[in-house]
Biopython code that builds the backbone (N, CA, C, O; Angstrom):
import numpy as np
from Bio.PDB.StructureBuilder import StructureBuilder

atoms = [
    (1, "MET", "N", (1.006, -1.064, 0.151)),
    (1, "MET", "CA", (-0.080, -0.106, 0.001)),
    (1, "MET", "C", (0.971, 1.287, -0.050)),
    (1, "MET", "O", (1.966, 1.501, 0.643)),
    (2, "GLY", "N", (0.440, 2.026, -0.993)),
    (2, "GLY", "CA", (1.262, 3.511, -0.923)),
    (2, "GLY", "C", (1.207, 4.310, 0.206)),
    (2, "GLY", "O", (0.708, 3.979, 1.282)),
    (3, "ARG", "N", (1.726, 5.357, -0.056)),
    (3, "ARG", "CA", (1.346, 6.501, 1.012)),
    (3, "ARG", "C", (0.078, 7.190, 0.501)),
    (3, "ARG", "O", (-0.234, 7.355, -0.679)),
    (4, "ASP", "N", (-0.414, 7.462, 1.296)),
    (4, "ASP", "CA", (-1.574, 8.455, 0.888)),
    (4, "ASP", "C", (-1.017, 10.038, 0.672)),
    (4, "ASP", "O", (-0.336, 10.531, 1.571)),
    (5, "LYS", "N", (-1.286, 10.723, -0.392)),
    (5, "LYS", "CA", (-0.798, 12.194, -1.040)),
    (5, "LYS", "C", (-1.623, 12.865, -1.004)),
    (5, "LYS", "O", (-1.420, 14.077, -1.076)),
    (6, "THR", "N", (-2.810, 12.381, -0.885)),
    (6, "THR", "CA", (-4.368, 13.223, -0.834)),
    (6, "THR", "C", (-3.847, 14.539, -0.369)),
    (6, "THR", "O", (-3.003, 14.624, 0.523)),
    (7, "LYS", "N", (-4.605, 16.051, -1.279)),
    (7, "LYS", "CA", (-4.016, 17.353, -0.730)),
    (7, "LYS", "C", (-5.528, 17.904, -0.295)),
    (7, "LYS", "O", (-6.473, 17.243, -0.726)),
    (8, "TYR", "N", (-5.778, 18.901, 0.411)),
    (8, "TYR", "CA", (-7.076, 19.394, 0.631)),
    (8, "TYR", "C", (-6.699, 20.973, 0.471)),
    (8, "TYR", "O", (-5.637, 21.526, 0.759)),
    (9, "LYS", "N", (-7.834, 21.503, -0.049)),
    (9, "LYS", "CA", (-7.996, 22.994, -0.026)),
    (9, "LYS", "C", (-8.485, 23.507, 1.255)),
    (9, "LYS", "O", (-9.385, 22.856, 1.785)),
    (10, "ILE", "N", (-7.908, 24.914, 2.051)),
    (10, "ILE", "CA", (-8.926, 25.014, 3.323)),
    (10, "ILE", "C", (-9.131, 26.649, 2.768)),
    (10, "ILE", "O", (-8.297, 27.413, 2.282)),
    (11, "TYR", "N", (-10.496, 26.830, 3.033)),
    (11, "TYR", "CA", (-11.091, 28.253, 2.404)),
    (11, "TYR", "C", (-11.071, 29.150, 4.054)),
    (11, "TYR", "O", (-11.307, 28.750, 5.194)),
    (12, "PHE", "N", (-10.713, 30.365, 3.563)),
    (12, "PHE", "CA", (-10.607, 31.025, 4.976)),
    (12, "PHE", "C", (-11.865, 32.144, 4.392)),
    (12, "PHE", "O", (-11.767, 32.909, 3.433)),
    (13, "LYS", "N", (-12.768, 31.996, 5.094)),
    (13, "LYS", "CA", (-14.036, 32.750, 4.458)),
    (13, "LYS", "C", (-13.972, 33.845, 5.065)),
    (13, "LYS", "O", (-14.757, 34.573, 4.458)),
    (14, "ASN", "N", (-13.388, 34.580, 6.133)),
    (14, "ASN", "CA", (-13.641, 35.489, 6.717)),
    (14, "ASN", "C", (-12.802, 36.234, 5.977)),
    (14, "ASN", "O", (-13.311, 37.328, 5.735)),
    (15, "GLU", "N", (-11.305, 36.048, 5.333)),
    (15, "GLU", "CA", (-10.537, 36.781, 4.967)),
    (15, "GLU", "C", (-10.480, 36.436, 3.040)),
    (15, "GLU", "O", (-9.514, 36.667, 2.313)),
    (16, "ASN", "N", (-11.451, 36.005, 2.732)),
    (16, "ASN", "CA", (-11.868, 35.175, 1.366)),
    (16, "ASN", "C", (-10.549, 34.861, 1.082)),
    (16, "ASN", "O", (-10.062, 35.737, 0.367)),
    (17, "ARG", "N", (-9.843, 34.053, 1.321)),
    (17, "ARG", "CA", (-8.475, 33.479, 0.806)),
    (17, "ARG", "C", (-8.542, 32.130, 0.980)),
    (17, "ARG", "O", (-9.091, 31.725, 2.004)),
    (18, "GLU", "N", (-7.909, 31.009, -0.140)),
    (18, "GLU", "CA", (-7.558, 29.875, 0.499)),
    (18, "GLU", "C", (-5.970, 29.245, 0.139)),
    (18, "GLU", "O", (-5.185, 29.663, -0.713)),
    (19, "LYS", "N", (-5.834, 28.335, 0.899)),
    (19, "LYS", "CA", (-4.872, 27.855, 0.769)),
    (19, "LYS", "C", (-4.933, 26.052, 0.276)),
    (19, "LYS", "O", (-5.358, 25.085, 0.907)),
    (20, "SER", "N", (-4.369, 26.136, -0.983)),
    (20, "SER", "CA", (-4.663, 24.974, -1.620)),
    (20, "SER", "C", (-3.204, 24.245, -1.390)),
    (20, "SER", "O", (-2.192, 24.754, -0.907)),
    (21, "GLY", "N", (-3.434, 22.592, -1.989)),
    (21, "GLY", "CA", (-2.129, 21.579, -1.668)),
    (21, "GLY", "C", (-1.945, 21.453, -0.264)),
    (21, "GLY", "O", (-0.833, 21.102, 0.133)),
    (22, "VAL", "N", (-2.811, 21.671, 0.515)),
    (22, "VAL", "CA", (-2.410, 21.053, 1.990)),
    (22, "VAL", "C", (-2.179, 19.513, 2.244)),
    (22, "VAL", "O", (-3.100, 18.782, 1.877)),
    (23, "ALA", "N", (-1.272, 19.027, 2.717)),
    (23, "ALA", "CA", (-0.893, 17.545, 2.785)),
    (23, "ALA", "C", (-2.111, 17.643, 4.274)),
    (23, "ALA", "O", (-2.434, 18.550, 5.041)),
    (24, "LYS", "N", (-2.546, 16.004, 4.099)),
    (24, "LYS", "CA", (-3.520, 15.939, 5.201)),
    (24, "LYS", "C", (-2.996, 16.178, 6.686)),
    (24, "LYS", "O", (-3.818, 16.423, 7.569)),
    (25, "GLY", "N", (-1.234, 16.089, 7.053)),
    (25, "GLY", "CA", (-1.029, 16.076, 7.976)),
    (25, "GLY", "C", (-0.821, 17.430, 8.985)),
    (25, "GLY", "O", (-0.563, 17.449, 10.188)),
    (26, "ARG", "N", (-1.057, 18.691, 7.925)),
    (26, "ARG", "CA", (-0.996, 19.964, 8.178)),
    (26, "ARG", "C", (-2.526, 20.548, 8.370)),
    (26, "ARG", "O", (-2.882, 21.553, 8.986)),
    (27, "VAL", "N", (-3.316, 19.585, 7.637)),
    (27, "VAL", "CA", (-4.918, 20.421, 7.829)),
    (27, "VAL", "C", (-5.500, 20.925, 9.438)),
    (27, "VAL", "O", (-6.305, 21.826, 9.675)),
    (28, "PRO", "N", (-4.771, 19.988, 10.451)),
    (28, "PRO", "CA", (-5.479, 19.999, 11.414)),
    (28, "PRO", "C", (-4.862, 21.670, 12.299)),
    (28, "PRO", "O", (-5.432, 22.530, 12.971)),
    (29, "ALA", "N", (-3.818, 21.514, 11.948)),
    (29, "ALA", "CA", (-2.598, 22.418, 12.680)),
    (29, "ALA", "C", (-3.167, 23.761, 12.079)),
    (29, "ALA", "O", (-3.739, 24.629, 12.739)),
    (30, "ILE", "N", (-2.956, 23.792, 10.915)),
    (30, "ILE", "CA", (-3.601, 25.110, 9.934)),
    (30, "ILE", "C", (-4.555, 25.360, 10.101)),
    (30, "ILE", "O", (-4.716, 26.566, 9.914)),
    (31, "THR", "N", (-5.821, 24.629, 10.518)),
    (31, "THR", "CA", (-6.887, 25.199, 11.051)),
    (31, "THR", "C", (-7.306, 25.639, 12.120)),
    (31, "THR", "O", (-8.331, 26.301, 12.287)),
    (32, "LEU", "N", (-6.462, 25.264, 12.990)),
    (32, "LEU", "CA", (-6.622, 25.125, 14.258)),
    (32, "LEU", "C", (-5.763, 26.727, 14.732)),
    (32, "LEU", "O", (-6.114, 27.568, 15.560)),
    (33, "GLU", "N", (-4.904, 26.700, 14.095)),
    (33, "GLU", "CA", (-3.986, 27.988, 14.062)),
    (33, "GLU", "C", (-5.055, 29.372, 13.674)),
    (33, "GLU", "O", (-5.043, 30.485, 14.199)),
    (34, "TYR", "N", (-5.960, 28.850, 12.563)),
    (34, "TYR", "CA", (-6.128, 29.894, 12.099)),
    (34, "TYR", "C", (-7.477, 30.324, 13.207)),
    (34, "TYR", "O", (-7.797, 31.512, 13.218)),
    (35, "LEU", "N", (-8.025, 29.627, 13.860)),
    (35, "LEU", "CA", (-9.105, 29.448, 14.702)),
    (35, "LEU", "C", (-8.832, 29.997, 15.778)),
    (35, "LEU", "O", (-9.545, 30.918, 16.180)),
    (36, "LEU", "N", (-7.664, 29.533, 16.546)),
    (36, "LEU", "CA", (-7.161, 30.504, 17.437)),
    (36, "LEU", "C", (-6.590, 31.348, 17.307)),
    (36, "LEU", "O", (-6.356, 31.852, 18.406)),
    (37, "ASN", "N", (-5.922, 32.186, 16.059)),
    (37, "ASN", "CA", (-5.701, 33.347, 15.800)),
    (37, "ASN", "C", (-6.498, 34.260, 15.881)),
    (37, "ASN", "O", (-6.115, 35.307, 16.403)),
    (38, "LYS", "N", (-7.928, 34.140, 15.362)),
    (38, "LYS", "CA", (-8.850, 35.477, 14.972)),
    (38, "LYS", "C", (-10.075, 34.616, 16.101)),
    (38, "LYS", "O", (-11.292, 34.594, 15.919)),
    (39, "LYS", "N", (-9.365, 34.004, 17.185)),
    (39, "LYS", "CA", (-10.373, 33.992, 18.277)),
    (39, "LYS", "C", (-11.814, 33.522, 17.813)),
    (39, "LYS", "O", (-12.891, 33.982, 18.191)),
    (40, "LEU", "N", (-11.621, 32.660, 17.049)),
    (40, "LEU", "CA", (-13.275, 31.816, 16.705)),
    (40, "LEU", "C", (-13.462, 30.755, 17.556)),
    (40, "LEU", "O", (-14.579, 30.249, 17.446)),
    (41, "ILE", "N", (-12.639, 30.187, 18.476)),
    (41, "ILE", "CA", (-12.765, 28.667, 19.026)),
    (41, "ILE", "C", (-12.785, 29.438, 20.414)),
    (41, "ILE", "O", (-12.068, 30.395, 20.708)),
    (42, "SER", "N", (-13.976, 28.690, 21.396)),
    (42, "SER", "CA", (-14.029, 29.042, 22.624)),
    (42, "SER", "C", (-12.914, 28.162, 23.512)),
    (42, "SER", "O", (-12.169, 27.447, 22.843)),
    (43, "ASN", "N", (-12.757, 28.157, 24.824)),
    (43, "ASN", "CA", (-11.920, 27.463, 25.314)),
    (43, "ASN", "C", (-12.628, 25.952, 25.457)),
    (43, "ASN", "O", (-12.160, 24.826, 25.293)),
    (44, "THR", "N", (-14.022, 26.443, 25.850)),
    (44, "THR", "CA", (-14.644, 24.521, 25.905)),
    (44, "THR", "C", (-14.420, 24.165, 24.467)),
    (44, "THR", "O", (-13.774, 23.127, 24.608)),
    (45, "GLU", "N", (-14.535, 24.351, 23.153)),
    (45, "GLU", "CA", (-14.779, 23.966, 22.359)),
    (45, "GLU", "C", (-12.996, 23.279, 21.704)),
    (45, "GLU", "O", (-12.766, 22.355, 20.924)),
    (46, "LEU", "N", (-11.986, 24.270, 22.480)),
    (46, "LEU", "CA", (-10.361, 23.837, 22.364)),
    (46, "LEU", "C", (-10.173, 22.855, 23.357)),
    (46, "LEU", "O", (-9.428, 21.915, 23.081)),
    (47, "THR", "N", (-10.710, 22.903, 24.458)),
    (47, "THR", "CA", (-10.665, 21.424, 25.757)),
    (47, "THR", "C", (-11.058, 20.411, 24.608)),
    (47, "THR", "O", (-10.127, 19.859, 24.021)),
    (48, "GLU", "N", (-12.377, 20.113, 24.230)),
    (48, "GLU", "CA", (-12.419, 18.768, 23.103)),
    (48, "GLU", "C", (-11.320, 18.224, 22.492)),
    (48, "GLU", "O", (-11.045, 17.024, 22.500)),
    (49, "PHE", "N", (-10.766, 18.987, 22.026)),
    (49, "PHE", "CA", (-9.420, 19.017, 21.391)),
    (49, "PHE", "C", (-8.487, 18.217, 21.798)),
    (49, "PHE", "O", (-7.907, 17.537, 20.951)),
    (50, "GLN", "N", (-8.148, 18.118, 23.097)),
    (50, "GLN", "CA", (-7.503, 17.187, 23.883)),
    (50, "GLN", "C", (-7.683, 16.097, 23.997)),
    (50, "GLN", "O", (-6.764, 15.359, 24.350)),
    (51, "LYS", "N", (-8.626, 15.741, 23.799)),
    (51, "LYS", "CA", (-9.099, 14.159, 23.269)),
    (51, "LYS", "C", (-8.881, 13.653, 21.877)),
    (51, "LYS", "O", (-8.982, 14.397, 20.901)),
    (52, "ASN", "N", (-8.591, 12.421, 21.794)),
    (52, "ASN", "CA", (-8.446, 11.905, 20.569)),
    (52, "ASN", "C", (-9.711, 11.560, 19.836)),
    (52, "ASN", "O", (-10.116, 10.399, 19.809)),
    (53, "GLU", "N", (-10.413, 12.656, 19.173)),
    (53, "GLU", "CA", (-11.661, 12.393, 19.257)),
    (53, "GLU", "C", (-12.026, 11.758, 18.062)),
    (53, "GLU", "O", (-12.895, 10.888, 18.007)),
    (54, "PHE", "N", (-11.276, 12.240, 16.943)),
    (54, "PHE", "CA", (-11.577, 11.566, 15.461)),
    (54, "PHE", "C", (-10.689, 10.057, 15.370)),
    (54, "PHE", "O", (-10.079, 10.004, 14.302)),
    (55, "GLY", "N", (-10.512, 9.013, 16.110)),
    (55, "GLY", "CA", (-10.056, 7.662, 15.907)),
    (55, "GLY", "C", (-8.397, 7.832, 15.334)),
    (55, "GLY", "O", (-7.796, 7.075, 14.571)),
    (56, "ARG", "N", (-7.902, 9.112, 15.996)),
    (56, "ARG", "CA", (-6.489, 8.366, 15.226)),
    (56, "ARG", "C", (-5.630, 7.510, 16.270)),
    (56, "ARG", "O", (-5.514, 7.718, 17.477)),
    (57, "THR", "N", (-4.989, 6.375, 15.407)),
    (57, "THR", "CA", (-4.039, 5.292, 16.391)),
    (57, "THR", "C", (-3.117, 5.463, 16.535)),
    (57, "THR", "O", (-2.518, 4.666, 17.257)),
    (58, "PHE", "N", (-2.257, 6.797, 15.855)),
    (58, "PHE", "CA", (-0.991, 6.621, 16.348)),
    (58, "PHE", "C", (-1.242, 7.970, 17.579)),
    (58, "PHE", "O", (-2.043, 8.905, 17.566)),
    (59, "CYS", "N", (-0.295, 7.618, 18.478)),
    (59, "CYS", "CA", (-0.420, 8.196, 19.585)),
    (59, "CYS", "C", (-1.483, 8.736, 19.982)),
    (59, "CYS", "O", (-1.817, 9.920, 19.946)),
    (60, "PRO", "N", (-2.306, 7.347, 20.575)),
    (60, "PRO", "CA", (-3.813, 7.468, 20.809)),
    (60, "PRO", "C", (-3.954, 8.116, 22.211)),
    (60, "PRO", "O", (-5.100, 8.517, 22.409)),
    (61, "SER", "N", (-3.252, 8.286, 23.046)),
    (61, "SER", "CA", (-3.235, 8.339, 24.138)),
    (61, "SER", "C", (-2.935, 10.019, 24.490)),
    (61, "SER", "O", (-2.659, 10.451, 25.609)),
    (62, "TYR", "N", (-3.039, 10.659, 23.499)),
    (62, "TYR", "CA", (-2.209, 12.179, 23.347)),
    (62, "TYR", "C", (-3.563, 12.568, 22.436)),
    (62, "TYR", "O", (-3.863, 11.911, 21.439)),
    (63, "GLY", "N", (-4.330, 13.697, 22.895)),
    (63, "GLY", "CA", (-4.712, 14.812, 22.011)),
    (63, "GLY", "C", (-4.596, 14.939, 20.998)),
    (63, "GLY", "O", (-3.559, 14.572, 20.445)),
    (64, "ASP", "N", (-5.742, 15.586, 20.237)),
    (64, "ASP", "CA", (-5.483, 15.729, 18.644)),
    (64, "ASP", "C", (-4.635, 17.294, 19.018)),
    (64, "ASP", "O", (-3.988, 17.772, 18.086)),
    (65, "ILE", "N", (-4.649, 18.042, 20.326)),
    (65, "ILE", "CA", (-3.955, 19.156, 20.403)),
    (65, "ILE", "C", (-3.720, 19.081, 21.735)),
    (65, "ILE", "O", (-4.612, 19.065, 22.583)),
    (66, "GLU", "N", (-2.501, 19.033, 21.965)),
    (66, "GLU", "CA", (-1.518, 19.283, 23.332)),
    (66, "GLU", "C", (-1.736, 20.553, 23.802)),
    (66, "GLU", "O", (-2.007, 21.393, 22.943)),
    (67, "PHE", "N", (-1.680, 20.964, 25.125)),
    (67, "PHE", "CA", (-1.299, 22.139, 25.787)),
    (67, "PHE", "C", (0.402, 22.199, 26.397)),
    (67, "PHE", "O", (1.006, 23.177, 26.838)),
    (68, "ASN", "N", (0.764, 21.117, 26.269)),
    (68, "ASN", "CA", (1.865, 20.823, 27.237)),
    (68, "ASN", "C", (2.950, 20.025, 26.601)),
    (68, "ASN", "O", (2.581, 18.852, 26.646)),
    (69, "GLN", "N", (3.942, 20.100, 26.115)),
    (69, "GLN", "CA", (4.977, 19.716, 25.149)),
    (69, "GLN", "C", (4.935, 18.477, 25.154)),
    (69, "GLN", "O", (4.593, 18.126, 26.283)),
    (70, "PRO", "N", (5.133, 17.429, 24.357)),
    (70, "PRO", "CA", (5.022, 16.533, 24.151)),
    (70, "PRO", "C", (6.528, 15.709, 24.584)),
    (70, "PRO", "O", (7.467, 16.503, 24.629)),
    (71, "PRO", "N", (6.882, 14.358, 24.885)),
    (71, "PRO", "CA", (7.972, 13.860, 25.125)),
    (71, "PRO", "C", (9.026, 13.937, 23.489)),
    (71, "PRO", "O", (8.679, 13.707, 22.330)),
    (72, "ALA", "N", (10.400, 14.364, 24.073)),
    (72, "ALA", "CA", (10.821, 14.159, 22.818)),
    (72, "ALA", "C", (11.013, 13.222, 21.886)),
    (72, "ALA", "O", (11.601, 13.420, 20.823)),
    (73, "THR", "N", (10.524, 12.164, 22.251)),
    (73, "THR", "CA", (10.668, 11.214, 21.421)),
    (73, "THR", "C", (9.130, 11.265, 20.508)),
    (73, "THR", "O", (9.169, 10.715, 19.408)),
    (74, "LEU", "N", (8.088, 11.767, 20.843)),
    (74, "LEU", "CA", (7.045, 12.177, 20.203)),
    (74, "LEU", "C", (7.134, 13.596, 19.505)),
    (74, "LEU", "O", (6.338, 13.828, 18.596)),
    (75, "LEU", "N", (8.023, 14.526, 19.866)),
    (75, "LEU", "CA", (7.950, 15.782, 19.120)),
    (75, "LEU", "C", (7.660, 15.913, 18.005)),
    (75, "LEU", "O", (6.867, 16.773, 17.622)),
    (76, "LYS", "N", (8.301, 15.004, 17.179)),
    (76, "LYS", "CA", (8.426, 15.448, 15.420)),
    (76, "LYS", "C", (7.075, 15.111, 15.034)),
    (76, "LYS", "O", (6.699, 15.516, 13.934)),
    (77, "ARG", "N", (6.124, 14.305, 15.893)),
    (77, "ARG", "CA", (4.825, 13.840, 15.843)),
    (77, "ARG", "C", (3.632, 14.777, 15.690)),
    (77, "ARG", "O", (2.527, 14.371, 15.329)),
    (78, "PHE", "N", (3.934, 16.200, 16.015)),
    (78, "PHE", "CA", (3.537, 17.405, 16.622)),
    (78, "PHE", "C", (3.978, 18.528, 15.873)),
    (78, "PHE", "O", (5.160, 18.608, 15.539)),
    (79, "HIS", "N", (3.208, 19.343, 15.596)),
    (79, "HIS", "CA", (3.567, 20.672, 15.107)),
    (79, "HIS", "C", (3.136, 21.738, 15.742)),
    (79, "HIS", "O", (1.939, 21.966, 15.917)),
    (80, "GLU", "N", (3.882, 22.328, 16.060)),
    (80, "GLU", "CA", (4.049, 23.613, 17.277)),
    (80, "GLU", "C", (3.707, 24.825, 16.936)),
    (80, "GLU", "O", (4.427, 25.521, 16.219)),
    (81, "ILE", "N", (2.175, 25.351, 17.573)),
    (81, "ILE", "CA", (1.748, 26.766, 16.673)),
    (81, "ILE", "C", (2.232, 27.636, 18.179)),
    (81, "ILE", "O", (2.288, 27.040, 19.255)),
    (82, "SER", "N", (2.484, 28.782, 18.069)),
    (82, "SER", "CA", (2.561, 29.843, 19.291)),
    (82, "SER", "C", (1.373, 30.443, 18.842)),
    (82, "SER", "O", (1.074, 30.386, 17.649)),
    (83, "ILE", "N", (0.420, 31.207, 19.948)),
    (83, "ILE", "CA", (-0.360, 32.355, 19.617)),
    (83, "ILE", "C", (-0.359, 33.403, 20.914)),
    (83, "ILE", "O", (-0.619, 32.847, 21.981)),
    (84, "ASP", "N", (-0.193, 34.336, 20.959)),
    (84, "ASP", "CA", (-0.243, 35.320, 22.244)),
    (84, "ASP", "C", (0.810, 34.695, 23.153)),
    (84, "ASP", "O", (0.574, 34.909, 24.342)),
    (85, "ASN", "N", (1.892, 33.989, 22.916)),
    (85, "ASN", "CA", (3.045, 33.620, 23.594)),
    (85, "ASN", "C", (2.671, 32.290, 24.568)),
    (85, "ASN", "O", (3.268, 32.046, 25.617)),
    (86, "ILE", "N", (1.451, 31.392, 23.960)),
    (86, "ILE", "CA", (1.174, 30.185, 24.380)),
    (86, "ILE", "C", (1.529, 29.356, 22.771)),
    (86, "ILE", "O", (1.367, 29.587, 21.573)),
    (87, "SER", "N", (2.143, 28.201, 23.717)),
    (87, "SER", "CA", (2.420, 27.290, 22.691)),
    (87, "SER", "C", (0.942, 26.278, 22.485)),
    (87, "SER", "O", (0.097, 26.304, 23.379)),
    (88, "TYR", "N", (0.760, 25.526, 21.412)),
    (88, "TYR", "CA", (0.123, 24.462, 21.114)),
    (88, "TYR", "C", (0.911, 23.667, 20.422)),
    (88, "TYR", "O", (1.737, 23.946, 19.553)),
    (89, "TYR", "N", (0.490, 22.318, 21.019)),
    (89, "TYR", "CA", (1.086, 20.875, 19.615)),
    (89, "TYR", "C", (-0.227, 20.327, 19.222)),
    (89, "TYR", "O", (-1.135, 19.977, 19.976)),
    (90, "VAL", "N", (-0.193, 20.303, 17.864)),
    (90, "VAL", "CA", (-0.816, 20.012, 17.516)),
    (90, "VAL", "C", (-0.567, 18.327, 16.560)),
    (90, "VAL", "O", (0.494, 18.279, 15.937)),
    (91, "CYS", "N", (-1.298, 17.314, 16.482)),
    (91, "CYS", "CA", (-0.820, 16.345, 16.276)),
    (91, "CYS", "C", (-0.825, 16.648, 14.790)),
    (91, "CYS", "O", (-1.485, 17.513, 14.215)),
    (92, "ASN", "N", (0.457, 15.349, 14.020)),
    (92, "ASN", "CA", (0.646, 15.780, 12.565)),
    (92, "ASN", "C", (-0.109, 14.127, 11.959)),
    (92, "ASN", "O", (-0.117, 13.792, 10.774)),
    (93, "GLN", "N", (-0.581, 13.452, 12.895)),
    (93, "GLN", "CA", (-0.861, 11.810, 12.186)),
    (93, "GLN", "C", (-1.954, 11.686, 12.155)),
    (93, "GLN", "O", (-2.640, 11.502, 13.160)),
    (94, "TRP", "N", (-2.332, 11.747, 11.137)),
    (94, "TRP", "CA", (-4.008, 11.482, 10.904)),
    (94, "TRP", "C", (-4.047, 10.667, 9.499)),
    (94, "TRP", "O", (-3.774, 11.045, 8.360)),
    (95, "GLY", "N", (-4.451, 9.514, 9.952)),
    (95, "GLY", "CA", (-4.870, 8.590, 8.722)),
    (95, "GLY", "C", (-5.991, 9.025, 7.749)),
    (95, "GLY", "O", (-6.641, 10.064, 7.868)),
    (96, "ILE", "N", (-6.147, 8.039, 6.703)),
    (96, "ILE", "CA", (-7.256, 8.522, 6.006)),
    (96, "ILE", "C", (-8.863, 8.058, 6.562)),
    (96, "ILE", "O", (-9.972, 8.452, 6.203)),
    (97, "ASP", "N", (-8.482, 7.144, 7.495)),
    (97, "ASP", "CA", (-10.407, 7.234, 8.486)),
    (97, "ASP", "C", (-10.406, 7.887, 8.901)),
    (97, "ASP", "O", (-11.516, 8.389, 8.718)),
    (98, "CYS", "N", (-9.563, 8.794, 9.858)),
    (98, "CYS", "CA", (-9.568, 10.002, 10.840)),
    (98, "CYS", "C", (-9.727, 11.206, 10.347)),
    (98, "CYS", "O", (-10.524, 12.038, 10.781)),
    (99, "LEU", "N", (-8.883, 11.366, 9.306)),
    (99, "LEU", "CA", (-8.791, 13.296, 8.800)),
    (99, "LEU", "C", (-10.409, 13.578, 8.493)),
    (99, "LEU", "O", (-10.797, 14.571, 9.108)),
    (100, "PRO", "N", (-11.271, 13.045, 7.820)),
    (100, "PRO", "CA", (-12.714, 13.099, 7.334)),
    (100, "PRO", "C", (-13.659, 13.255, 7.805)),
    (100, "PRO", "O", (-14.737, 13.634, 7.348)),
    (101, "ALA", "N", (-13.102, 12.753, 9.558)),
    (101, "ALA", "CA", (-14.091, 13.390, 10.619)),
    (101, "ALA", "C", (-13.548, 14.664, 11.045)),
    (101, "ALA", "O", (-14.302, 15.543, 11.460)),
    (102, "PHE", "N", (-12.428, 14.810, 10.980)),
    (102, "PHE", "CA", (-12.008, 16.014, 11.737)),
    (102, "PHE", "C", (-12.261, 16.938, 10.753)),
    (102, "PHE", "O", (-12.132, 18.050, 11.264)),
    (103, "ASN", "N", (-12.572, 17.031, 9.538)),
    (103, "ASN", "CA", (-12.949, 17.911, 8.477)),
    (103, "ASN", "C", (-14.552, 18.277, 8.840)),
    (103, "ASN", "O", (-15.008, 19.415, 8.953)),
    (104, "ARG", "N", (-15.130, 17.280, 8.961)),
    (104, "ARG", "CA", (-16.562, 17.143, 8.899)),
    (104, "ARG", "C", (-16.775, 18.180, 10.248)),
    (104, "ARG", "O", (-17.396, 19.243, 10.228)),
    (105, "TYR", "N", (-16.273, 17.736, 11.100)),
    (105, "TYR", "CA", (-16.879, 18.257, 12.577)),
    (105, "TYR", "C", (-16.594, 19.927, 12.091)),
    (105, "TYR", "O", (-17.525, 20.715, 11.925)),
    (106, "ILE", "N", (-14.761, 20.391, 11.854)),
    (106, "ILE", "CA", (-14.529, 21.696, 11.172)),
    (106, "ILE", "C", (-15.818, 22.468, 10.680)),
    (106, "ILE", "O", (-16.311, 23.393, 11.325)),
    (107, "ASN", "N", (-16.362, 21.964, 9.372)),
    (107, "ASN", "CA", (-17.137, 22.495, 8.660)),
    (107, "ASN", "C", (-18.145, 22.169, 9.261)),
    (107, "ASN", "O", (-18.653, 23.286, 9.361)),
    (108, "ASP", "N", (-18.983, 21.363, 9.846)),
    (108, "ASP", "CA", (-20.047, 21.542, 10.728)),
    (108, "ASP", "C", (-20.136, 22.615, 11.772)),
    (108, "ASP", "O", (-21.161, 23.272, 11.952)),
    (109, "THR", "N", (-18.838, 22.797, 12.571)),
    (109, "THR", "CA", (-19.355, 23.787, 13.647)),
    (109, "THR", "C", (-18.367, 24.919, 12.870)),
    (109, "THR", "O", (-18.961, 25.989, 13.002)),
    (110, "PHE", "N", (-17.498, 25.075, 12.347)),
    (110, "PHE", "CA", (-16.886, 26.691, 12.149)),
    (110, "PHE", "C", (-17.100, 27.233, 11.028)),
    (110, "PHE", "O", (-16.593, 28.317, 10.743)),
    (111, "GLY", "N", (-18.225, 26.283, 9.857)),
    (111, "GLY", "CA", (-18.660, 26.575, 8.519)),
    (111, "GLY", "C", (-18.399, 28.022, 7.994)),
    (111, "GLY", "O", (-17.888, 28.483, 6.974)),
    (112, "GLN", "N", (-18.920, 28.502, 9.030)),
    (112, "GLN", "CA", (-18.924, 29.803, 8.298)),
    (112, "GLN", "C", (-17.806, 30.732, 8.356)),
    (112, "GLN", "O", (-17.785, 31.889, 7.937)),
    (113, "HIS", "N", (-16.811, 30.031, 8.972)),
    (113, "HIS", "CA", (-15.496, 30.995, 8.964)),
    (113, "HIS", "C", (-14.423, 30.128, 8.184)),
    (113, "HIS", "O", (-13.388, 30.606, 7.720)),
    (114, "ILE", "N", (-14.725, 29.045, 8.111)),
    (114, "ILE", "CA", (-13.437, 28.022, 7.558)),
    (114, "ILE", "C", (-13.858, 26.686, 6.548)),
    (114, "ILE", "O", (-13.951, 25.761, 7.355)),
    (115, "LEU", "N", (-14.073, 26.289, 5.557)),
    (115, "LEU", "CA", (-14.177, 25.175, 4.976)),
    (115, "LEU", "C", (-12.881, 24.378, 4.142)),
    (115, "LEU", "O", (-12.116, 24.832, 3.291)),
    (116, "ILE", "N", (-12.969, 22.937, 4.779)),
    (116, "ILE", "CA", (-12.170, 22.427, 4.357)),
    (116, "ILE", "C", (-12.688, 21.151, 3.374)),
    (116, "ILE", "O", (-13.489, 20.360, 3.873)),
    (117, "VAL", "N", (-12.240, 20.946, 1.987)),
    (117, "VAL", "CA", (-12.192, 20.213, 1.070)),
    (117, "VAL", "C", (-11.262, 19.690, 0.370)),
    (117, "VAL", "O", (-10.319, 20.378, -0.020)),
    (118, "LYS", "N", (-11.362, 18.457, 0.105)),
    (118, "LYS", "CA", (-10.233, 17.573, -1.358)),
    (118, "LYS", "C", (-9.762, 18.895, -2.073)),
    (118, "LYS", "O", (-10.461, 19.906, -2.155)),
    (119, "ASP", "N", (-8.830, 18.796, -2.445)),
    (119, "ASP", "CA", (-8.019, 19.600, -3.527)),
    (119, "ASP", "C", (-7.894, 18.373, -4.721)),
    (119, "ASP", "O", (-7.734, 17.152, -4.744)),
    (120, "LYS", "N", (-8.050, 19.354, -5.572)),
    (120, "LYS", "CA", (-8.835, 18.069, -6.807)),
    (120, "LYS", "C", (-7.334, 18.419, -7.811)),
    (120, "LYS", "O", (-7.167, 17.852, -8.890)),
]
sb = StructureBuilder()
sb.init_structure("model")
sb.init_model(0)
sb.init_chain("A")
sb.init_seg("    ")
for serial, (resi, resn, name, xyz) in enumerate(atoms, 1):
    if name == "N":
        sb.init_residue(resn, " ", resi, " ")
    sb.init_atom(name, np.array(xyz, "f"), 0.0, 1.0, " ", f" {name:<3s}", serial, name[0])
structure = sb.get_structure()
């Protein structure tokens, strides 16, 4: 079985711009960074991402986002984003079964601000 090279397009509706050709491992980090930067996500919603809600099988004991730096042995499996001097670590290990669930959640919950679709 080959490596999944599916790319995604993220529409940032509030800014009338898009980002094309995004690899699946980068979609959650780019999405959450945008929502955090624009203050479009509440603390309650952000806390939900601390759980592995979308069925990732890699690092299942870690959330989709972590507020504390993961162990050095796992650090390369997370993308660090820093907003208002706070670091967040977003898992970059997303399989073809769990990323669609993440995308649906984002599109359903934050669709007025952001939209994620497969890139053609």
